[in-house]
C-alpha positions as CSV (number, residue, x, y, z in Angstrom):
1,X,-12.5,-5.2,21.4
2,X,-12.0,-1.6,22.5
3,X,-14.2,-2.1,25.5
4,X,-12.0,-4.9,26.8
5,X,-8.7,-3.1,25.9
6,X,-9.8,0.0,27.7
7,X,-11.3,-1.6,30.8
8,X,-9.1,-0.6,33.7
9,X,-10.0,-3.5,36.0
10,X,-8.5,-6.1,33.8
11,X,-4.9,-7.1,34.6
12,X,-4.0,-9.0,31.4
13,X,-0.7,-10.1,32.9
14,X,-2.2,-12.0,35.9
15,X,-5.6,-12.9,34.5
16,X,-5.7,-16.2,32.7
17,X,-8.3,-17.4,30.2
18,X,-9.0,-20.9,29.1
19,X,-10.7,-21.6,25.7
20,X,-12.0,-25.2,25.7
21,X,-12.8,-26.7,22.2
22,X,-14.5,-30.1,22.0
23,X,-13.9,-31.3,18.4
24,X,-15.3,-34.2,16.4
25,X,-15.0,-34.5,12.6
26,X,-14.5,-30.8,11.9
27,X,-11.7,-30.9,9.3
28,X,-13.3,-28.2,7.2
29,X,-13.5,-25.6,10.0
30,X,-11.1,-26.4,12.9
31,X,-8.1,-24.7,11.4
32,X,-10.0,-21.5,10.6
33,X,-11.6,-21.5,14.1
34,X,-8.2,-21.8,15.8
35,X,-6.7,-19.0,13.7
36,X,-9.6,-16.7,14.5
37,X,-9.2,-17.4,18.2
38,X,-5.5,-16.7,18.2
39,X,-6.1,-13.5,16.1
40,X,-8.9,-12.4,18.5
41,X,-6.7,-12.9,21.6
42,X,-3.9,-11.0,20.0
43,X,-6.2,-8.1,19.2
44,X,-7.5,-8.2,22.8
45,X,-3.9,-8.1,24.1
46,X,-4.5,-11.2,26.2
47,X,-1.1,-12.5,27.3
48,X,-2.1,-15.2,29.6
49,X,-4.3,-17.8,28.1
50,X,-4.5,-21.5,27.1
51,X,-6.4,-23.1,24.2
52,X,-7.3,-26.7,25.0
53,X,-8.6,-28.9,22.1
54,X,-10.0,-32.3,22.7
55,X,-10.4,-34.4,19.6
56,X,-13.2,-36.9,20.3
57,X,-11.9,-39.7,18.0
58,X,-12.4,-37.9,14.7
59,X,-12.0,-40.0,11.6
60,X,-12.2,-37.5,8.8
61,X,-8.7,-36.0,8.9
62,X,-9.3,-33.6,11.8
63,X,-6.5,-35.2,13.8
64,X,-3.9,-34.6,11.1
65,X,-4.8,-30.9,11.0
66,X,-4.6,-30.7,14.8
67,X,-1.0,-32.1,14.8
68,X,0.1,-28.8,13.3
69,X,-1.2,-26.9,16.3
70,X,0.5,-29.1,18.9
71,X,3.7,-27.1,18.6
72,X,2.1,-23.7,19.1
73,X,2.7,-22.1,22.5
74,X,-0.3,-22.1,24.8
75,X,-2.2,-24.7,22.7
76,X,-2.8,-28.2,24.2
77,X,-4.3,-31.0,22.2
78,X,-5.8,-34.2,23.7
79,X,-7.0,-37.2,21.7
80,X,-9.8,-39.5,22.8
81,X,-9.4,-43.2,21.7
82,X,-13.1,-43.6,21.7
83,X,-15.9,-41.1,20.8
84,X,-17.7,-40.0,24.0
85,X,-19.7,-36.9,22.9
86,X,-19.4,-33.2,23.5
87,X,-19.8,-33.5,27.3
88,X,-17.1,-36.2,27.5
89,X,-14.7,-34.1,25.5
90,X,-15.4,-31.1,27.8
91,X,-14.7,-33.3,30.9
92,X,-11.2,-33.9,29.6
93,X,-10.7,-30.3,28.8
94,X,-11.9,-29.0,32.2
95,X,-9.7,-31.5,34.0
96,X,-6.7,-30.3,32.2
97,X,-7.4,-26.5,32.4
98,X,-6.0,-24.0,34.8
99,X,-7.4,-20.5,34.6
100,X,-9.6,-17.8,36.0
101,X,-12.3,-17.8,33.4
102,X,-13.3,-20.6,31.0
103,X,-14.9,-20.2,27.6
104,X,-16.5,-23.1,25.7
105,X,-15.9,-22.7,22.0
106,X,-17.4,-25.0,19.3
107,X,-15.0,-26.3,16.6
108,X,-17.3,-25.2,13.8
109,X,-17.8,-21.6,12.5
110,X,-21.2,-21.1,14.0
111,X,-19.9,-18.9,16.8
112,X,-17.5,-15.9,16.3
113,X,-14.5,-15.5,18.7
114,X,-14.8,-11.8,18.2
115,X,-17.8,-11.9,20.5
116,X,-15.4,-12.6,23.4
117,X,-15.5,-8.9,24.4
118,X,-19.3,-9.2,25.0
119,X,-19.0,-12.5,26.8
120,X,-16.2,-11.4,29.2
121,X,-17.4,-7.9,30.2
122,X,-20.0,-9.1,32.7
123,X,-17.2,-10.7,34.7
124,X,-15.5,-7.4,35.1
125,X,-18.4,-4.9,35.2
126,X,-20.7,-7.0,37.4
127,X,-20.7,-9.9,39.7
128,X,-21.2,-12.6,37.1
129,X,-20.4,-16.3,37.7
130,X,-21.8,-17.5,34.4
131,X,-22.4,-15.8,31.1
132,X,-24.3,-17.3,28.2
133,X,-24.2,-15.9,24.7
134,X,-27.8,-15.8,23.4
135,X,-28.7,-16.1,19.8
136,X,-32.1,-14.7,20.5
137,X,-31.5,-11.5,22.3
138,X,-30.7,-9.4,19.2
139,X,-27.8,-7.1,19.0
140,X,-25.3,-9.4,17.4
141,X,-23.5,-8.5,14.2
142,X,-25.7,-11.0,12.4
143,X,-27.7,-14.1,13.1
144,X,-28.4,-16.6,10.4
145,X,-32.1,-17.6,10.2
146,X,-32.8,-20.7,12.3
147,X,-34.5,-23.8,11.1
148,X,-38.0,-23.7,12.5
149,X,-37.9,-27.0,14.3
150,X,-34.5,-26.3,15.8
151,X,-35.7,-22.9,17.0
152,X,-38.9,-24.5,18.5
153,X,-37.0,-27.3,20.2
154,X,-34.5,-24.8,21.7
155,X,-37.3,-22.6,23.0
156,X,-39.1,-25.6,24.6
157,X,-35.9,-26.9,26.2
158,X,-35.0,-23.4,27.5
159,X,-38.6,-23.0,28.8
160,X,-38.6,-26.3,30.7
161,X,-35.1,-25.6,32.1
162,X,-36.3,-22.2,33.3
163,X,-39.2,-23.7,35.1
164,X,-36.9,-26.0,37.1
165,X,-34.2,-23.4,37.7
166,X,-36.3,-20.3,38.1
167,X,-34.1,-18.5,35.6
168,X,-35.3,-16.5,32.7
169,X,-32.7,-17.6,30.1
170,X,-33.5,-17.1,26.4
171,X,-30.9,-19.6,25.1
172,X,-30.0,-22.5,27.4
173,X,-28.6,-24.6,24.5
174,X,-26.2,-22.0,23.3
175,X,-22.7,-23.2,22.4
176,X,-21.2,-20.1,24.0
177,X,-21.0,-20.6,27.7
178,X,-18.5,-18.8,29.9
179,X,-17.7,-19.5,33.6
180,X,-15.6,-18.5,36.4
181,X,-13.3,-21.5,36.4
182,X,-13.6,-22.0,40.2
183,X,-17.4,-22.1,39.8
184,X,-17.3,-24.7,37.0
185,X,-15.0,-26.9,39.0
186,X,-17.4,-26.8,42.0
187,X,-19.8,-29.2,40.4
188,X,-19.4,-32.8,39.3
189,X,-20.3,-33.1,35.7
190,X,-21.6,-36.5,34.5
191,X,-23.3,-36.1,31.1
192,X,-21.2,-37.0,28.1
193,X,-23.4,-35.9,25.2
194,X,-25.1,-32.6,24.3
195,X,-27.0,-33.1,27.6
196,X,-24.0,-31.3,29.1
197,X,-25.9,-28.1,28.4
198,X,-28.9,-28.6,30.7
199,X,-26.8,-30.4,33.3
200,X,-24.3,-27.6,33.8
201,X,-27.1,-25.0,33.8
202,X,-29.3,-26.8,36.4
203,X,-26.4,-27.7,38.7
204,X,-25.0,-24.1,38.8
205,X,-28.5,-22.6,39.2
206,X,-29.0,-24.9,42.2
207,X,-25.9,-23.4,43.7
208,X,-27.4,-20.0,43.3
209,X,-24.7,-18.8,40.9
210,X,-25.3,-15.5,39.1
211,X,-26.2,-15.9,35.4
212,X,-26.0,-13.3,32.7
213,X,-26.8,-13.3,29.0
214,X,-25.4,-11.2,26.2
215,X,-26.3,-11.1,22.5
216,X,-24.0,-12.8,20.1
217,X,-23.4,-13.3,16.4
218,X,-24.5,-16.7,15.0
219,X,-24.0,-18.5,11.7
220,X,-25.8,-21.8,12.1
221,X,-25.1,-24.7,9.8
222,X,-27.4,-27.2,8.1
223,X,-27.0,-30.9,8.4
224,X,-25.4,-30.9,4.9
225,X,-22.8,-28.5,6.3
226,X,-22.0,-30.6,9.2
227,X,-24.5,-29.9,12.0
228,X,-24.6,-32.8,14.4
229,X,-27.3,-32.1,17.1
230,X,-30.7,-33.6,16.2
231,X,-34.2,-34.6,17.5
232,X,-32.8,-37.5,19.5
233,X,-30.6,-35.0,21.5
234,X,-33.7,-32.9,22.3
235,X,-35.4,-35.9,24.0
236,X,-32.2,-36.7,25.9
237,X,-32.1,-33.1,27.0
238,X,-35.6,-33.3,28.4
239,X,-34.7,-36.4,30.2
240,X,-31.6,-34.7,31.6
241,X,-33.6,-31.7,32.8
242,X,-36.1,-33.9,34.6
243,X,-33.3,-36.0,36.1
244,X,-31.3,-33.2,37.6
245,X,-34.3,-31.1,38.6
246,X,-35.1,-33.7,41.3
247,X,-31.5,-34.5,42.3
248,X,-29.9,-32.5,45.1
């Protein structure tokens, strides 16, 4: 926090930040996540921001919770009439956002908003176009032990993606992805599921955008706790990587 507050190049009055939150059946976490984000932004002294939540047709009571946040200044809530997946929810959020930098924030408690200082610094200290928060670099406050098969699948997908992009990412599948908003809107995003992750990576790499990674805190969930991504999504991600590696 101190790093961002003291960094002289940041004009917090003119600089605008978008936090995009795709949300599906997260009644147990969404309220706490939103409160943490608002607290975090207050501590960072960010004055110009927007929080865009897209509910992807939740049916567990999440929508009723989100109604309470509709009246809060700088918070926008959109509701899908049909479930379309994480990518689909992000398409809606991106289309309705106006900012300088965009942060993707999951609606669970796996990722800590108080890592925003690490995620944003490369945009002000370097020439970053894209910053990924890596769960595998070390240096986060804590990282919950990963399930072996999740860890292995992540490493394989990242490895394959690195081959086709010529990047050396450690965590392509991370939920913390941050972009210059102008860069993100340069590309046409198609994928509506978790395959959004390799699609956006490959398309921006092909445009020669500058990628950075920073270590983050991570508190992963089990399936009993609400984790949604599974083995099927890993196969879809491989298909997506192959598909976009050959497309111009």
